[in-house]
C-alpha positions as CSV (number, residue, x, y, z in Angstrom):
1,M,28.2,75.9,-38.9
2,H,25.7,76.0,-41.8
3,E,26.3,78.8,-44.4
4,A,29.6,79.7,-42.8
5,E,31.2,80.1,-46.2
6,K,29.0,83.1,-46.9
7,L,30.7,85.1,-44.2
8,S,33.7,87.2,-45.3
9,L,37.0,86.9,-43.5
10,E,36.6,90.5,-42.3
11,Q,33.3,89.9,-40.7
12,I,34.5,86.7,-38.9
13,A,37.6,88.5,-37.7
14,A,35.5,91.4,-36.4
15,F,33.2,89.1,-34.5
16,L,36.0,87.2,-32.8
17,E,37.8,90.4,-31.9
18,A,34.7,92.0,-30.5
19,S,33.8,89.0,-28.4
20,Q,37.2,88.3,-26.9
21,E,36.5,90.4,-23.8
22,I,33.0,89.0,-23.3
23,R,32.4,85.9,-21.3
24,F,29.2,84.3,-20.2
25,E,29.3,82.4,-16.9
26,G,26.3,80.4,-15.9
27,E,26.3,78.7,-12.5
28,T,23.5,76.4,-13.4
29,Q,22.0,74.9,-16.5
30,E,18.8,77.0,-15.9
31,Q,20.9,80.2,-16.2
32,V,22.6,79.0,-19.4
33,Y,19.3,78.1,-21.1
34,H,17.6,81.4,-20.0
35,W,20.5,83.4,-21.5
36,I,20.2,81.5,-24.8
37,E,16.5,82.1,-24.8
38,Q,17.0,85.9,-24.3
39,V,19.5,86.0,-27.2
40,L,17.2,84.2,-29.6
41,C,14.3,86.3,-28.6
42,Q,16.2,89.6,-28.9
43,H,17.5,88.9,-32.3
44,E,14.3,87.3,-33.5
45,Y,16.2,84.3,-34.7
46,H,13.7,82.6,-36.9
47,K,13.0,85.8,-38.8
48,Q,16.6,86.4,-39.7
49,S,18.4,85.2,-42.8
50,R,20.5,82.1,-42.8
51,Q,23.6,84.2,-42.6
52,S,22.4,86.1,-39.6
53,R,21.1,82.9,-37.9
54,G,24.6,81.4,-38.5
55,L,26.2,84.3,-36.7
56,V,23.8,84.0,-33.8
57,R,24.4,80.3,-33.6
58,R,28.2,80.7,-33.5
59,Y,27.9,83.4,-31.0
60,V,25.8,81.1,-28.7
61,E,28.4,78.3,-29.2
62,K,31.3,80.6,-28.3
63,M,29.7,82.2,-25.2
64,T,28.2,79.0,-23.7
65,G,30.8,76.5,-24.6
66,L,28.1,74.1,-25.9
67,S,28.7,71.9,-28.9
68,R,27.1,72.6,-32.3
69,A,24.7,69.6,-31.8
70,Q,23.6,70.9,-28.4
71,V,22.9,74.4,-29.7
72,T,21.0,73.0,-32.6
73,R,18.7,71.0,-30.3
74,L,18.1,74.0,-28.0
75,I,17.3,76.2,-31.0
76,G,14.9,73.6,-32.3
77,R,13.2,73.4,-28.9
78,Y,12.9,77.2,-28.9
79,G,11.3,77.1,-32.3
80,K,8.6,74.7,-31.1
81,S,7.6,76.2,-27.8
82,G,9.2,79.6,-27.7
83,K,11.0,78.6,-24.5
84,I,14.1,76.6,-23.5
85,A,13.3,74.8,-20.3
86,V,15.4,72.2,-18.6
87,L,13.8,68.8,-19.2
88,P,13.4,66.5,-16.2
89,Y,15.8,63.6,-16.0
90,R,14.1,60.3,-17.0
91,R,16.0,57.2,-16.5
92,H,15.5,54.6,-19.1
93,R,13.8,51.5,-17.8
94,F,13.2,48.3,-19.7
95,S,9.7,47.0,-19.5
96,Q,9.2,44.1,-17.1
97,R,8.1,41.0,-19.0
98,Y,7.9,38.5,-16.2
99,T,5.6,39.4,-13.3
100,R,5.8,38.6,-9.6
101,A,3.3,35.7,-10.2
102,D,5.7,34.3,-12.8
103,I,8.6,34.4,-10.4
104,E,6.6,32.7,-7.6
105,L,5.4,30.1,-10.1
106,L,9.0,29.3,-11.1
107,A,9.9,29.0,-7.4
108,T,7.1,26.5,-6.9
109,V,8.2,24.4,-9.9
110,D,11.8,24.4,-8.6
111,E,10.7,23.4,-5.2
112,A,8.6,20.5,-6.5
113,H,11.4,19.2,-8.7
114,E,14.2,20.0,-6.2
115,G,16.0,22.6,-8.3
116,L,16.8,21.0,-11.7
117,S,19.1,22.5,-14.2
118,G,18.1,25.4,-16.3
119,P,17.4,23.5,-19.6
120,A,15.5,20.8,-17.7
121,T,13.3,23.3,-15.9
122,R,12.6,25.2,-19.1
123,R,11.4,22.0,-20.7
124,I,9.0,21.4,-17.8
125,L,7.6,25.0,-18.1
126,E,7.1,24.6,-21.9
127,R,5.3,21.3,-21.5
128,E,3.0,22.7,-18.8
129,Y,1.8,25.3,-21.3
130,R,1.9,23.5,-24.6
131,Q,1.1,20.0,-23.7
132,Y,-1.2,20.5,-20.6
133,G,-2.7,23.8,-21.6
134,K,-2.0,25.7,-18.3
135,R,-2.3,29.4,-19.2
136,E,-0.3,30.6,-16.2
137,Y,2.8,29.1,-17.8
138,Q,2.4,31.1,-21.0
139,R,5.2,33.6,-20.4
140,L,7.5,31.1,-18.7
141,A,7.1,28.6,-21.6
142,V,9.3,30.8,-23.9
143,I,11.8,32.0,-21.3
144,S,15.5,31.6,-22.2
145,V,17.7,29.5,-20.0
146,S,20.0,32.4,-19.2
147,H,17.1,34.6,-18.1
148,L,15.7,31.7,-16.1
149,Y,18.9,31.8,-14.0
150,N,18.4,35.6,-13.7
151,L,15.0,35.1,-12.2
152,R,16.4,32.6,-9.7
153,Q,18.7,35.4,-8.4
154,C,16.0,37.9,-7.7
155,A,14.9,38.7,-4.2
156,R,11.3,37.5,-4.6
157,Y,12.5,34.1,-5.8
158,R,14.8,33.7,-2.8
159,E,12.1,34.7,-0.4
160,R,9.8,32.1,-1.9
161,R,12.4,29.3,-1.8
162,L,13.5,30.2,1.7
163,H,13.3,27.2,4.0
164,Y,14.8,26.2,7.3
165,I,16.5,22.9,8.1
166,K,16.5,21.7,11.7
167,T,19.8,21.0,13.3
168,K,20.4,17.3,13.3
169,P,21.6,15.8,16.6
170,T,25.0,14.3,16.7
171,T,25.3,10.5,17.0
172,I,28.4,10.8,19.2
173,L,27.7,11.1,22.9
174,I,30.0,13.8,24.3
175,G,30.2,14.0,28.1
176,E,26.9,12.4,28.7
177,R,26.1,11.8,32.4
178,R,23.3,9.4,33.2
179,R,22.4,6.7,35.7
180,P,23.7,3.2,34.7
181,D,21.2,0.6,33.5
182,P,22.7,-2.7,34.6
183,Q,19.5,-4.7,33.9
184,G,20.1,-6.9,37.0
185,Q,23.7,-7.7,36.3
186,P,26.5,-6.7,38.7
187,G,29.6,-4.9,37.6
188,Y,28.1,-1.4,36.9
189,L,29.7,1.1,39.2
190,R,28.8,4.5,40.3
191,V,32.0,6.5,41.1
192,D,32.0,9.7,43.0
193,T,35.2,11.8,43.6
194,V,35.7,14.5,46.2
195,H,38.7,16.7,46.5
196,Q,39.9,17.3,50.0
197,G,41.3,20.8,49.3
198,D,44.8,22.1,49.1
199,Q,46.7,23.3,52.2
200,P,49.4,26.0,52.2
201,S,52.0,23.3,52.9
202,A,50.5,20.2,51.2
203,K,48.5,19.2,48.2
204,G,45.1,17.8,48.9
205,V,44.1,14.3,48.0
206,Y,41.0,12.9,46.1
207,H,38.6,10.6,47.9
208,I,37.0,8.0,45.6
209,N,33.8,6.2,46.4
210,A,32.8,3.3,44.1
211,V,29.4,1.5,44.6
212,D,28.1,-1.5,42.5
213,E,24.7,-0.6,41.2
214,V,23.2,-4.1,41.8
215,T,25.1,-5.7,44.7
216,Q,25.8,-2.4,46.5
217,W,29.3,-3.5,47.1
218,Q,31.3,-0.4,48.0
219,I,35.0,0.6,48.2
220,V,36.5,3.8,49.4
221,A,40.0,4.9,48.4
222,S,42.2,8.0,48.2
223,S,44.5,9.2,45.5
224,A,47.0,12.0,45.2
225,R,45.7,12.8,41.7
226,I,43.2,11.5,39.1
227,R,44.5,10.4,35.7
228,G,42.7,9.8,32.5
229,C,42.9,6.0,32.6
230,Y,41.1,3.6,34.8
231,E,40.3,-0.1,35.0
232,T,37.0,-1.9,34.5
233,A,36.4,-4.9,36.8
234,S,35.1,-8.2,35.3
235,H,33.2,-11.0,37.1
236,D,36.4,-13.1,37.5
237,G,38.2,-10.3,39.3
238,T,40.6,-9.3,36.5
239,G,40.8,-5.8,35.2
240,T,41.3,-4.2,31.9
241,A,43.0,-0.8,31.6
242,L,41.4,1.8,29.4
């Protein structure tokens, strides 16, 4: 507190003793500021001597619990406008240097060059402006590599670079069913199987019908079950198990 040494010990002790039973309780910041404003107005703060202003200042500090720097700022605000109003909160925002058009231009360059590294892309942007004189690259020509990567992470860049890749068909045929194409050569069979159905006392059999696609040679057989292996017939009558 300025000029505190001019107060006598008796005066300081009397002030502290007299103010022990007094407490100011403000529920909101507006109430606290309004009370300080009333105290300064009632005592005509700026017309008092330094010693008196020091007492008022300390009284405000004690009753509100504010720090010395806070009280100083509020008194200064009161001296300029005669009021102490709560200032609206203003969040600090850095100015945006690179515009939406710059981000879209960067996405176009990356798309044309298939996403090169940051240093290589920065070199391309610099040449577009300095060597070829394209004014739309003026801001991007001096961008740092680290901030170039930051622009690549923004939402507008990802929307601009968004593309879809069609599903590629598999080259492996899985469970394909189609009519055989023998091209006039015998040995291609069409095989149909029919299950007879199970009885309460006996297991049903499978009826197998095999027909050659060219010669229409046919054979009908029955089997108790069907396994995962079969034989392919050759022209000489021999068979090979698969």
